[in-house]
C-alpha positions as CSV (number, residue, x, y, z in Angstrom):
1,M,-39.0,-56.3,72.5
2,E,-39.9,-59.1,74.9
3,A,-43.3,-59.4,73.1
4,F,-41.5,-59.6,69.8
5,F,-39.3,-62.4,71.0
6,N,-42.3,-64.3,72.3
7,S,-44.4,-63.7,69.2
8,G,-45.8,-66.6,67.1
9,F,-43.5,-65.6,64.3
10,M,-40.3,-65.9,66.3
11,K,-41.4,-69.1,68.0
12,G,-42.2,-70.6,64.6
13,L,-38.8,-69.4,63.3
14,Q,-37.1,-71.1,66.3
15,K,-39.0,-74.3,65.7
16,F,-38.1,-74.3,62.0
17,G,-34.4,-73.7,62.7
18,Q,-34.3,-76.5,65.3
19,N,-36.0,-79.0,63.0
20,L,-33.7,-78.0,60.2
21,G,-30.7,-78.5,62.4
22,K,-32.0,-82.0,63.4
23,N,-32.5,-83.1,59.8
24,K,-30.1,-86.1,59.2
25,F,-29.2,-85.2,55.6
26,I,-28.4,-81.5,56.6
27,T,-26.4,-82.8,59.6
28,A,-24.5,-85.1,57.3
29,L,-23.9,-82.3,54.8
30,Q,-22.5,-80.1,57.6
31,A,-20.2,-82.9,58.7
32,A,-19.1,-83.6,55.1
33,M,-18.3,-79.9,54.5
34,M,-16.3,-79.6,57.6
35,S,-14.4,-82.8,56.8
36,L,-13.2,-81.3,53.5
37,M,-10.7,-79.1,55.3
38,G,-7.7,-81.0,54.1
39,V,-8.8,-81.2,50.5
40,L,-9.7,-77.5,50.4
41,M,-6.5,-76.4,52.1
42,V,-4.1,-78.5,50.1
43,G,-5.8,-77.4,46.9
44,A,-5.6,-73.8,48.0
45,I,-1.9,-74.1,49.0
46,F,-0.9,-75.4,45.6
47,Q,-3.1,-72.8,43.9
48,I,-1.3,-70.1,45.8
49,I,2.1,-71.6,45.0
50,T,1.4,-71.8,41.2
51,S,0.0,-68.2,41.4
52,V,3.0,-66.9,43.2
53,L,5.6,-68.7,41.0
54,G,3.5,-68.4,37.8
55,P,2.7,-65.4,35.6
56,T,0.2,-64.0,38.2
57,M,2.9,-62.6,40.4
58,F,6.6,-63.2,40.0
59,G,6.6,-65.0,36.6
60,V,9.3,-67.6,37.6
61,L,7.3,-70.3,35.8
62,K,5.3,-70.3,32.7
63,V,2.0,-72.2,32.4
64,T,3.5,-74.4,29.8
65,D,6.5,-75.4,32.0
66,P,6.6,-79.0,33.2
67,I,7.2,-77.9,36.8
68,Y,4.2,-75.6,36.7
69,Q,2.1,-78.5,35.4
70,Y,3.2,-80.8,38.1
71,L,2.6,-78.2,40.8
72,Y,-0.9,-77.8,39.4
73,I,-1.8,-81.5,39.7
74,P,-2.7,-81.4,43.4
75,Y,-5.2,-78.6,42.6
76,Q,-6.7,-80.7,39.8
77,F,-7.3,-83.7,42.1
78,T,-8.5,-81.7,45.1
79,M,-10.5,-78.5,44.2
80,N,-11.1,-79.5,40.6
81,S,-12.4,-82.9,41.7
82,L,-14.3,-81.5,44.7
83,S,-17.6,-83.1,43.9
84,L,-16.1,-86.6,44.2
85,W,-14.9,-85.9,47.7
86,V,-18.2,-84.3,48.7
87,V,-20.1,-87.3,47.4
88,A,-17.8,-89.7,49.3
89,L,-18.0,-87.9,52.6
90,L,-21.6,-87.0,52.4
91,S,-22.7,-90.5,51.6
92,Y,-20.6,-91.9,54.5
93,H,-22.0,-89.5,57.1
94,Y,-25.6,-89.8,55.8
95,A,-25.3,-93.6,56.0
96,K,-24.0,-93.4,59.5
97,A,-26.8,-91.0,60.4
98,L,-29.4,-93.6,59.1
99,K,-27.5,-96.3,61.1
100,I,-26.6,-98.3,58.0
101,K,-24.2,-101.1,59.0
102,T,-21.6,-100.5,56.3
103,P,-21.4,-96.8,55.5
104,V,-18.1,-97.3,53.6
105,M,-20.0,-99.4,51.0
106,D,-22.5,-96.6,50.6
107,M,-19.5,-94.3,50.0
108,L,-18.3,-96.6,47.2
109,N,-21.8,-97.0,45.7
110,A,-22.4,-93.3,45.7
111,L,-19.1,-92.6,43.9
112,V,-19.9,-95.2,41.2
113,S,-23.4,-93.8,40.8
114,F,-22.1,-90.2,40.7
115,L,-19.6,-91.1,38.0
116,I,-22.4,-92.7,35.9
117,V,-24.3,-89.4,36.1
118,A,-21.6,-86.8,36.0
119,G,-18.4,-88.5,34.6
120,A,-19.2,-88.5,30.9
121,L,-16.7,-90.3,28.7
122,I,-15.0,-88.5,25.9
123,V,-13.7,-90.5,22.9
124,S,-10.8,-88.8,21.0
125,K,-10.2,-89.3,17.2
126,T,-7.6,-91.9,18.1
127,G,-10.1,-93.9,20.1
128,T,-8.7,-92.9,23.5
129,Y,-11.2,-92.6,26.3
130,S,-11.1,-89.8,28.9
131,I,-13.4,-88.5,31.6
132,D,-15.1,-85.1,31.2
133,M,-14.3,-83.4,34.5
134,T,-16.7,-80.5,34.0
135,Y,-19.1,-81.7,36.7
136,L,-16.5,-83.4,38.9
137,G,-15.5,-80.1,40.3
138,A,-17.6,-77.6,42.3
139,T,-20.2,-77.3,39.6
140,G,-21.4,-80.9,40.1
141,M,-22.0,-80.7,43.9
142,F,-25.7,-80.1,43.8
143,I,-26.4,-83.2,41.5
144,G,-24.0,-85.0,43.9
145,F,-26.3,-84.2,46.8
146,L,-29.2,-85.7,45.0
147,V,-27.3,-88.8,44.0
148,V,-26.2,-89.4,47.5
149,F,-29.7,-89.0,48.9
150,I,-31.1,-91.6,46.4
151,V,-28.2,-94.0,46.8
152,V,-28.3,-94.1,50.6
153,Q,-32.1,-94.3,50.7
154,I,-32.0,-97.3,48.3
155,D,-29.4,-99.0,50.4
156,H,-31.4,-98.2,53.6
157,F,-34.5,-99.7,52.0
158,C,-32.6,-102.8,51.0
159,E,-31.1,-103.2,54.5
160,V,-34.5,-102.7,56.3
161,H,-36.2,-105.2,54.0
162,N,-33.3,-107.6,54.0
163,I,-32.8,-107.4,50.3
164,R,-29.2,-108.7,50.2
165,I,-27.0,-111.4,48.9
166,K,-26.2,-113.3,52.0
167,M,-23.1,-115.3,52.7
168,P,-22.4,-117.9,55.4
169,D,-21.1,-116.5,58.7
170,V,-17.7,-118.2,58.2
171,V,-17.1,-115.9,55.3
172,P,-14.9,-112.9,56.4
173,Q,-17.0,-109.8,57.2
174,F,-15.4,-107.6,54.5
175,L,-16.4,-110.2,51.9
176,Q,-19.9,-110.3,53.4
177,D,-20.2,-106.6,53.1
178,G,-19.0,-106.7,49.5
179,F,-21.6,-109.2,48.5
180,A,-24.3,-107.3,50.5
181,S,-23.6,-104.2,48.5
182,I,-24.1,-105.8,45.1
183,L,-27.9,-105.5,44.8
184,P,-28.1,-101.9,46.1
185,L,-25.4,-100.8,43.7
186,F,-27.0,-102.8,40.8
187,F,-30.4,-101.1,41.5
188,N,-28.7,-97.6,41.6
189,A,-26.7,-98.3,38.4
190,I,-29.8,-99.4,36.5
191,L,-31.7,-96.3,37.8
192,F,-29.1,-93.8,36.9
193,V,-28.3,-95.4,33.5
194,L,-32.0,-95.3,32.6
195,L,-32.4,-91.7,33.8
196,S,-29.3,-90.7,31.9
197,F,-30.7,-92.3,28.7
198,A,-34.1,-90.8,29.2
199,V,-32.8,-87.2,29.7
200,A,-30.5,-87.5,26.7
201,A,-33.2,-89.0,24.5
202,G,-35.9,-86.5,25.7
203,T,-33.7,-83.5,25.0
204,A,-32.2,-84.8,21.8
205,G,-28.8,-84.9,23.4
206,K,-28.9,-81.3,24.5
207,F,-28.8,-82.1,28.2
208,T,-27.4,-84.8,30.5
209,I,-28.8,-85.3,34.0
210,T,-26.2,-83.0,35.4
211,S,-26.5,-80.1,32.9
212,G,-30.3,-80.5,32.9
213,F,-30.4,-80.4,36.7
214,M,-28.3,-77.3,36.8
215,A,-30.6,-75.7,34.2
216,L,-33.6,-76.4,36.3
217,L,-31.9,-75.0,39.4
218,S,-30.8,-71.8,37.6
219,A,-34.0,-69.8,38.4
220,P,-34.2,-70.6,42.2
221,L,-30.4,-70.5,42.6
222,G,-30.4,-67.1,40.8
223,A,-32.8,-65.8,43.5
224,L,-30.8,-67.4,46.3
225,T,-27.5,-66.0,45.1
226,S,-28.9,-62.6,44.4
227,T,-27.8,-59.7,46.6
228,V,-31.2,-59.5,48.3
229,G,-31.2,-63.3,48.8
230,I,-27.9,-63.4,50.5
231,F,-28.9,-60.5,52.8
232,I,-32.1,-62.4,53.8
233,L,-30.3,-65.7,54.4
234,C,-27.6,-64.0,56.6
235,I,-30.2,-62.1,58.7
236,F,-32.2,-65.4,59.1
237,G,-29.0,-67.1,60.3
238,A,-28.4,-64.3,62.9
239,L,-32.0,-64.6,64.2
240,L,-31.5,-68.3,64.7
241,W,-28.3,-67.6,66.7
242,T,-30.3,-65.3,69.1
243,F,-32.2,-68.4,70.2
244,G,-29.2,-70.5,70.7
245,I,-29.4,-72.2,67.3
246,H,-26.2,-72.3,65.3
247,G,-27.6,-70.4,62.4
248,T,-24.3,-70.2,60.6
249,M,-23.9,-73.9,60.5
250,I,-27.4,-74.2,59.1
251,L,-26.5,-71.8,56.3
252,I,-23.2,-73.2,55.4
253,P,-24.5,-76.3,53.6
254,V,-26.6,-74.0,51.4
255,I,-24.0,-71.2,51.0
256,M,-20.7,-73.0,50.8
257,P,-21.3,-75.0,47.6
258,L,-22.5,-71.8,45.9
259,A,-19.5,-69.8,47.2
260,I,-17.0,-72.6,46.1
261,Q,-18.6,-72.7,42.7
262,A,-18.3,-68.9,42.4
263,I,-14.6,-69.0,43.5
264,A,-13.8,-71.9,41.3
265,A,-15.3,-70.1,38.3
266,N,-13.1,-67.1,39.1
267,A,-10.1,-69.4,39.4
268,T,-10.8,-70.6,35.9
269,L,-11.1,-67.1,34.6
270,H,-7.9,-66.1,36.4
271,A,-6.0,-69.0,34.9
272,A,-7.2,-68.0,31.5
273,G,-6.1,-64.4,32.1
274,K,-9.6,-63.1,32.1
275,P,-11.1,-60.6,34.6
276,I,-12.6,-62.2,37.7
277,V,-16.1,-61.3,38.7
278,F,-18.0,-60.5,41.9
279,A,-20.8,-62.9,43.0
280,P,-23.2,-61.8,45.7
281,V,-22.6,-65.1,47.6
282,M,-19.2,-63.7,48.4
283,L,-20.9,-61.4,50.9
284,F,-21.7,-64.3,53.2
285,G,-18.2,-64.1,54.8
286,Y,-19.0,-60.6,55.9
287,M,-21.6,-61.7,58.4
288,S,-18.6,-63.0,60.5
289,I,-15.6,-61.1,59.1
290,A,-14.9,-59.2,62.3
291,G,-15.0,-61.7,65.2
292,G,-17.3,-64.4,64.0
293,T,-21.0,-64.4,63.3
294,G,-22.5,-61.1,64.4
295,N,-19.0,-59.4,64.0
296,T,-18.5,-59.5,67.7
297,L,-14.8,-58.5,67.9
298,P,-15.8,-54.8,68.5
299,L,-18.0,-56.0,71.4
300,A,-15.1,-57.9,72.8
301,I,-12.9,-54.8,72.6
302,L,-15.5,-52.7,74.3
303,S,-16.1,-55.3,76.9
304,S,-12.4,-55.8,77.7
305,R,-12.3,-52.1,78.8
306,S,-15.6,-52.2,80.7
307,K,-16.0,-51.4,84.4
308,S,-18.5,-54.3,84.6
309,K,-16.7,-57.3,86.0
310,Q,-18.7,-59.7,83.9
311,L,-18.2,-57.8,80.6
312,N,-14.5,-57.2,81.4
313,A,-13.8,-60.9,82.0
314,V,-15.7,-62.1,79.0
315,G,-14.2,-59.4,76.8
316,K,-10.6,-60.2,77.7
317,I,-11.0,-63.9,77.2
318,S,-12.7,-63.4,73.8
319,L,-10.2,-61.1,72.2
320,I,-7.8,-63.6,70.7
321,P,-10.5,-66.1,69.6
322,G,-12.4,-63.2,68.1
323,W,-9.3,-62.2,66.1
324,F,-9.5,-65.7,64.6
325,N,-13.3,-65.2,64.0
326,I,-14.3,-67.6,66.8
327,N,-17.1,-65.9,68.7
328,E,-18.5,-68.6,71.0
329,P,-16.8,-67.2,74.2
330,M,-18.5,-63.8,73.4
331,T,-21.8,-65.2,72.3
332,F,-22.3,-67.5,75.3
333,G,-20.4,-65.2,77.8
334,I,-22.3,-61.9,77.4
335,P,-24.7,-63.7,76.6
336,I,-26.2,-62.6,73.3
337,M,-28.8,-65.4,73.1
338,Y,-32.2,-64.6,74.5
339,N,-30.8,-61.1,75.3
340,P,-33.1,-58.5,73.7
341,I,-30.7,-55.7,74.2
342,M,-27.7,-57.4,72.6
343,A,-29.7,-59.3,70.0
344,I,-30.6,-56.2,68.2
345,P,-27.0,-55.1,67.3
346,Y,-26.0,-58.7,66.8
347,V,-28.6,-59.0,63.9
348,L,-28.4,-55.4,62.7
349,N,-24.7,-55.1,62.1
350,I,-24.6,-58.1,59.7
351,P,-26.6,-56.4,56.9
352,V,-24.8,-53.1,57.6
353,V,-21.3,-54.7,57.3
354,M,-22.4,-56.7,54.3
355,L,-23.6,-53.4,52.7
356,C,-20.3,-51.7,53.4
357,A,-18.5,-54.6,51.8
358,L,-20.8,-54.6,48.8
359,I,-20.0,-50.9,48.2
360,L,-16.2,-51.6,48.5
361,F,-16.6,-54.4,45.9
362,K,-18.6,-52.2,43.6
363,V,-16.0,-49.4,43.7
364,G,-13.2,-51.8,43.1
365,F,-11.4,-51.6,46.4
366,L,-12.1,-55.2,47.3
367,T,-11.2,-58.0,44.9
368,P,-13.6,-61.0,44.5
369,G,-12.2,-64.3,45.7
370,W,-10.5,-66.8,43.4
371,I,-8.7,-69.1,45.8
372,V,-10.7,-71.2,48.3
373,I,-9.5,-70.6,51.9
374,S,-11.6,-72.2,54.7
375,A,-9.2,-72.4,57.6
376,L,-9.6,-70.4,60.8
377,L,-7.0,-67.7,60.2
378,P,-6.6,-64.3,61.9
379,M,-8.5,-61.3,60.4
380,G,-7.0,-60.2,57.1
381,F,-5.0,-63.4,56.5
382,G,-7.8,-65.4,54.8
383,S,-9.0,-62.4,52.8
384,Y,-5.5,-61.9,51.5
385,L,-4.8,-65.5,50.7
386,S,-8.1,-65.9,48.9
387,T,-7.4,-62.9,46.6
388,L,-3.7,-62.1,47.0
389,S,-4.8,-58.5,47.4
390,W,-3.5,-56.4,50.4
391,K,-6.6,-54.3,50.1
392,N,-8.8,-57.2,51.1
393,A,-6.7,-57.7,54.2
394,I,-7.3,-54.0,55.1
395,G,-10.9,-54.4,54.3
396,D,-11.4,-56.9,57.1
397,Y,-10.3,-54.2,59.6
398,L,-12.3,-51.5,58.0
399,M,-15.4,-53.5,58.8
400,L,-14.7,-53.0,62.5
401,I,-15.8,-49.4,62.2
402,P,-19.5,-49.9,61.2
403,A,-19.7,-52.9,63.5
404,M,-18.3,-50.8,66.4
405,L,-20.7,-48.0,65.8
406,I,-23.7,-50.3,65.9
407,W,-22.5,-52.2,69.0
408,Y,-21.5,-49.2,71.1
409,P,-24.9,-47.7,72.1
410,F,-26.4,-51.1,72.9
411,F,-23.3,-52.0,74.8
412,K,-23.5,-48.9,77.0
413,I,-27.2,-49.6,77.8
414,Y,-26.3,-53.2,78.7
415,E,-23.2,-52.2,80.7
416,K,-25.3,-49.7,82.7
417,Q,-27.7,-52.5,83.6
418,L,-24.9,-54.8,84.6
419,L,-23.1,-52.2,86.7
420,A,-26.3,-51.5,88.6
421,K,-26.8,-55.2,89.1
422,E,-23.2,-55.7,90.3
423,A,-23.4,-52.7,92.6
424,A,-26.6,-54.0,94.1
425,E,-25.0,-57.4,94.6
426,A,-21.9,-55.8,96.1
427,A,-24.0,-53.8,98.5
428,S,-26.0,-56.8,99.5
429,E,-22.9,-58.8,100.2
430,A,-21.4,-55.9,102.2
431,E,-24.6,-55.7,104.3
432,A,-24.6,-59.4,104.9
433,A,-20.9,-59.2,105.9
434,T,-21.7,-56.4,108.4
435,E,-24.6,-58.3,109.9
436,T,-22.4,-61.3,110.3
437,A,-19.7,-59.3,112.0
438,E,-22.2,-57.8,114.4
């Protein structure tokens, strides 16, 4: 096992994960996703309220009722406009990562550029203009990533080469910043208008930049979101963790947009009274459903009853955080990183638990998610709120069984080693104390 951990493949994997984690765009994307907590939660809360009061559960309100429509407005401008907020936050964090002086102006420029690309105008028969929101929700996030990258890079180029409209120093700073942003925004606007025209003309109006981009991504995303693809990605993330690299956070920027899109699609189906569907990307949550990444809550339970002082102390302090799927106390306290014995079950139980969840989805016991819940909630709570199905809440706790079966034999081996080590240390201390007394 030591030879495997020191192999060229594992060292290369470690280096790749470290480099990926240092990438400024990936780092900014992680920050943007985590900053979306308020938007996601408020949207989810109002989605739950309309579901509970509407025809889904108690039927107090009809979809056509004015009160229902007003209650649905926060969802429309949070979850159903999600790409706007992703673009805003990502451009801000990416500009800060590149040390651009005015990241707020990059946020504004990125939003304008994204609306040029994705916010198509619809003209009614009466001449009224409205914005097509098809790609302003979760569906448009990927094109939003590309727009942000281009916009911020152009602004960075203009700043480095001093391509700016300059104002005298006596002019207030906010006005200087506004004038300085004119040329970068103008360049971006020209670029995206030309690209939009070229795509529309080249496809005879069949595609826009956004719809064409999604069509191009369909093949690789199909492989990525396949069942096999999700299993491979989650195993990869677990391997990174065993080297002390936060594999989950590296996966989240890739997985979360796909998961949100799948859940948003189910929300649309649910609102239309159509059956919701399972997407393999929904299995991602099961790499950490029982105690955080690696499903370490069973290990915390075993450790809390261990005769080993080290395991007992770590286990007891990790129980409550583990119930909330926070596993850092366990991961760092055991430790699992660079620990060949504990790394094996840490990685192994992820595909096993995911496989068990897949079976439960296929037989209809588990309901696919249709409400986005991203808060740190105790086991069962998030699964219930995202589906309004009590079976999903029970499903979280059922996953403790396969995880426990995998952890147990490796835990006993490691416990035996620690007990021997602690006994040897205790004997050594007793002998030293005896010699001192003499």
